[in-house]
C-alpha positions as CSV (number, residue, x, y, z in Angstrom):
1,X,74.8,-144.2,-25.1
2,X,77.4,-146.4,-23.2
3,X,81.2,-145.4,-23.0
4,X,82.0,-148.6,-25.4
5,X,79.9,-147.7,-28.1
6,X,80.4,-143.9,-27.9
7,X,84.1,-144.6,-28.4
8,X,83.5,-147.1,-31.3
9,X,81.4,-144.3,-32.9
10,X,84.1,-141.5,-32.3
11,X,86.6,-144.1,-33.8
12,X,84.4,-144.5,-37.0
13,X,84.1,-140.7,-37.3
14,X,87.8,-139.9,-37.0
15,X,88.3,-139.2,-40.9
16,X,85.2,-136.9,-40.8
17,X,86.8,-134.9,-38.0
18,X,90.3,-134.8,-39.7
19,X,88.7,-133.2,-42.8
20,X,87.2,-130.4,-40.6
21,X,90.3,-129.5,-38.6
22,X,92.1,-128.7,-41.6
23,X,90.0,-125.6,-42.1
24,X,90.6,-124.7,-38.7
25,X,94.1,-124.9,-38.7
26,X,94.8,-121.9,-40.9
27,X,92.8,-119.8,-38.3
28,X,94.7,-120.4,-35.1
29,X,96.2,-118.0,-33.2
30,X,99.0,-117.6,-30.9
31,X,98.6,-117.7,-26.9
32,X,97.5,-114.4,-25.4
33,X,98.1,-112.6,-21.8
34,X,95.6,-110.2,-20.4
35,X,96.8,-107.2,-18.7
36,X,94.0,-107.2,-16.0
37,X,94.6,-111.0,-14.8
38,X,95.5,-111.7,-11.5
39,X,99.1,-112.5,-10.7
40,X,100.1,-115.9,-11.4
41,X,101.6,-116.1,-7.8
42,X,98.3,-115.1,-5.7
43,X,95.0,-117.1,-5.7
44,X,92.2,-115.6,-7.9
45,X,88.5,-115.4,-7.4
46,X,88.2,-117.3,-10.5
47,X,90.4,-119.5,-12.7
48,X,89.3,-119.6,-16.5
49,X,90.5,-122.9,-17.8
50,X,90.2,-123.1,-21.6
51,X,90.4,-126.2,-24.1
52,X,91.2,-125.3,-27.9
53,X,90.1,-126.9,-31.1
54,X,91.6,-129.5,-33.1
55,X,94.9,-128.6,-34.4
56,X,94.8,-125.0,-32.9
57,X,98.2,-123.9,-31.5
58,X,99.0,-123.9,-28.0
59,X,96.6,-121.3,-26.4
60,X,93.2,-120.4,-26.0
61,X,92.7,-120.7,-29.9
62,X,90.2,-118.5,-32.2
63,X,87.0,-118.7,-30.0
64,X,88.1,-118.8,-26.4
65,X,91.2,-116.2,-26.8
66,X,88.7,-113.3,-27.0
67,X,86.1,-114.5,-24.9
68,X,88.6,-115.0,-21.9
69,X,89.9,-111.3,-22.4
70,X,86.1,-110.3,-22.1
71,X,85.4,-112.1,-19.0
72,X,88.6,-110.7,-17.6
73,X,87.8,-107.1,-18.3
74,X,84.0,-107.3,-17.2
75,X,83.9,-109.4,-14.3
76,X,84.3,-107.4,-11.0
77,X,86.3,-110.9,-9.6
78,X,89.9,-111.3,-10.0
79,X,90.4,-113.8,-12.9
80,X,93.7,-116.2,-13.8
81,X,93.3,-117.7,-17.4
82,X,95.1,-121.1,-18.0
83,X,95.1,-122.5,-21.6
84,X,94.7,-126.5,-21.2
85,X,97.9,-128.1,-22.3
86,X,96.8,-131.0,-24.2
87,X,97.4,-132.3,-27.9
88,X,94.1,-130.9,-29.4
89,X,95.3,-133.4,-32.4
90,X,93.2,-135.4,-34.9
91,X,94.1,-138.4,-32.9
92,X,90.8,-137.4,-31.2
93,X,90.1,-140.4,-28.9
94,X,93.5,-140.2,-27.3
95,X,93.6,-136.6,-27.4
96,X,90.4,-136.1,-25.4
97,X,91.6,-138.5,-22.9
98,X,94.7,-136.6,-22.3
99,X,92.8,-133.4,-22.2
100,X,90.4,-134.7,-19.5
101,X,93.1,-135.7,-17.0
102,X,95.0,-132.6,-17.6
103,X,91.3,-130.4,-16.6
104,X,91.5,-132.7,-13.6
105,X,94.9,-132.2,-12.7
106,X,95.1,-128.1,-13.3
107,X,91.8,-128.2,-11.1
108,X,93.1,-130.4,-8.3
109,X,96.4,-128.4,-8.1
110,X,94.6,-125.3,-7.7
111,X,92.3,-126.4,-5.2
112,X,95.1,-127.4,-3.2
113,X,96.7,-124.0,-3.2
114,X,93.9,-121.8,-3.4
115,X,90.7,-123.2,-1.3
116,X,88.3,-120.4,-2.2
117,X,89.2,-119.9,-6.0
118,X,86.2,-121.3,-8.1
119,X,86.4,-122.5,-11.8
120,X,85.3,-121.1,-15.3
121,X,85.6,-124.1,-17.4
122,X,85.4,-123.5,-21.2
123,X,86.0,-125.4,-24.2
124,X,85.5,-125.2,-28.3
125,X,85.1,-128.0,-30.5
126,X,87.3,-130.7,-29.3
127,X,87.8,-128.8,-26.3
128,X,84.3,-129.0,-25.5
129,X,84.1,-132.5,-25.5
130,X,87.0,-132.6,-23.4
131,X,85.4,-130.4,-20.9
132,X,82.1,-132.2,-20.9
133,X,84.1,-135.5,-20.6
134,X,85.8,-134.1,-17.3
135,X,82.5,-133.1,-15.8
136,X,80.7,-136.4,-16.6
137,X,83.5,-139.0,-16.5
138,X,83.8,-141.7,-19.3
139,X,83.8,-145.5,-19.1
140,X,87.3,-145.4,-18.1
141,X,87.6,-142.2,-16.0
142,X,85.6,-141.0,-12.9
143,X,84.2,-137.3,-13.6
144,X,85.3,-134.6,-11.0
145,X,85.2,-135.2,-7.4
146,X,82.3,-133.7,-5.2
147,X,84.6,-131.2,-3.9
148,X,85.8,-130.0,-7.5
149,X,82.5,-130.2,-9.0
150,X,81.1,-128.0,-6.3
151,X,84.0,-125.3,-7.4
152,X,82.8,-125.1,-10.9
153,X,81.2,-121.7,-11.3
154,X,80.3,-121.9,-14.8
155,X,81.0,-124.1,-18.0
156,X,80.9,-122.3,-21.8
157,X,80.6,-124.7,-24.4
158,X,80.9,-123.9,-28.3
159,X,80.6,-126.1,-31.5
160,X,80.7,-129.3,-29.2
161,X,80.9,-132.5,-31.1
162,X,79.2,-134.3,-28.4
163,X,76.1,-131.9,-28.2
164,X,73.0,-133.5,-27.4
165,X,69.7,-132.2,-28.6
166,X,67.0,-131.3,-26.2
167,X,69.5,-130.6,-23.2
168,X,68.2,-127.6,-21.0
169,X,71.6,-125.6,-21.1
170,X,71.6,-125.7,-24.9
171,X,71.6,-122.5,-26.9
172,X,70.8,-123.2,-30.3
173,X,68.7,-122.7,-33.2
174,X,69.5,-126.3,-34.6
175,X,67.7,-129.3,-33.4
176,X,70.1,-132.1,-34.1
177,X,72.7,-133.8,-32.0
178,X,76.4,-133.6,-32.7
179,X,78.6,-136.3,-34.4
180,X,79.3,-137.8,-30.8
181,X,76.2,-137.2,-28.9
182,X,76.9,-137.5,-25.2
183,X,73.5,-138.7,-24.2
184,X,70.7,-137.1,-22.5
185,X,71.0,-136.5,-18.9
186,X,74.8,-137.0,-18.6
187,X,75.4,-133.5,-17.4
188,X,72.2,-133.2,-15.0
189,X,74.4,-132.3,-12.0
190,X,75.8,-129.1,-14.0
191,X,73.0,-128.5,-16.0
192,X,72.2,-124.9,-14.1
193,X,76.1,-124.2,-14.7
194,X,76.4,-124.9,-18.1
195,X,75.5,-123.0,-21.5
196,X,76.2,-124.9,-24.7
197,X,76.1,-122.8,-28.0
198,X,75.7,-124.5,-31.3
199,X,75.0,-122.9,-34.4
200,X,72.5,-124.5,-36.9
201,X,74.3,-126.4,-39.6
202,X,77.4,-126.6,-37.8
203,X,79.7,-129.6,-38.9
204,X,80.2,-131.0,-35.9
205,X,77.7,-130.1,-33.1
206,X,74.8,-130.3,-35.6
207,X,76.1,-133.1,-38.0
208,X,75.4,-130.3,-40.8
209,X,77.4,-128.9,-43.8
210,X,78.9,-125.8,-43.1
211,X,82.6,-125.3,-41.6
212,X,81.8,-121.5,-41.2
213,X,79.2,-122.3,-38.7
214,X,81.7,-124.2,-36.7
215,X,83.9,-121.1,-36.3
216,X,81.2,-118.2,-35.8
217,X,80.7,-118.2,-32.1
218,X,82.1,-114.6,-31.5
219,X,78.4,-113.3,-31.6
220,X,77.8,-115.1,-28.3
221,X,80.6,-113.9,-26.3
222,X,78.5,-110.8,-24.5
223,X,75.8,-113.6,-23.7
224,X,78.5,-116.3,-22.3
225,X,80.3,-113.5,-20.2
226,X,77.1,-112.4,-18.7
227,X,76.5,-116.2,-17.7
228,X,79.7,-116.3,-16.3
229,X,79.2,-113.1,-14.1
230,X,75.8,-114.3,-12.8
231,X,77.2,-117.7,-11.9
232,X,80.1,-116.1,-10.1
233,X,77.8,-114.3,-7.9
234,X,75.8,-117.3,-7.3
235,X,75.8,-119.7,-4.4
236,X,77.6,-123.0,-5.1
237,X,76.9,-125.8,-2.9
238,X,80.5,-126.5,-1.1
């Protein structure tokens, strides 16, 4: 799907998204810090950058907060967690665009200061769309540079509205694409580093009917943590 057609489809479906975010708003949580994190003034082995879902309060949100805590606790590498500073608003297209720019800004700043730090990118709902666009690029913005792309250790996506059925990195019991499908092959350059989790009947990543399915991703956290751990010890081209 072309960038122009994808943006048009997004615009047409904004009203649908707005209905869903009302349910998420009441479940938002405040940002958290983790005692085992690397000090902010040092260079960690891994920087976890997390993008929350639509209308969640600043921080990591309901799905990513416990996952970041588990990754920090279970991985032997030093970890720093950075909640993405972006609107996560119902003004979806503009919000995603700002999120993509912020992902690339944070990664560029860290890479300049910490040449050996690698990145774990994770996103929930709108935040998953942000991470995918940051990797693949959009019609108006290029994806990650070769240098930054090589530093991506793993990518963990949950309830992604741009979920595309049939991709090799999908973890799902559903067979449909999301409401804003990205298109097959757009993330091929990162396929071995991505896991995209999508529950059957999820309102956004499956175009289904269940908002409960859209928030019920905690059961995947151990699997996602193990994937991040495996990828953190893998050789990534530089």
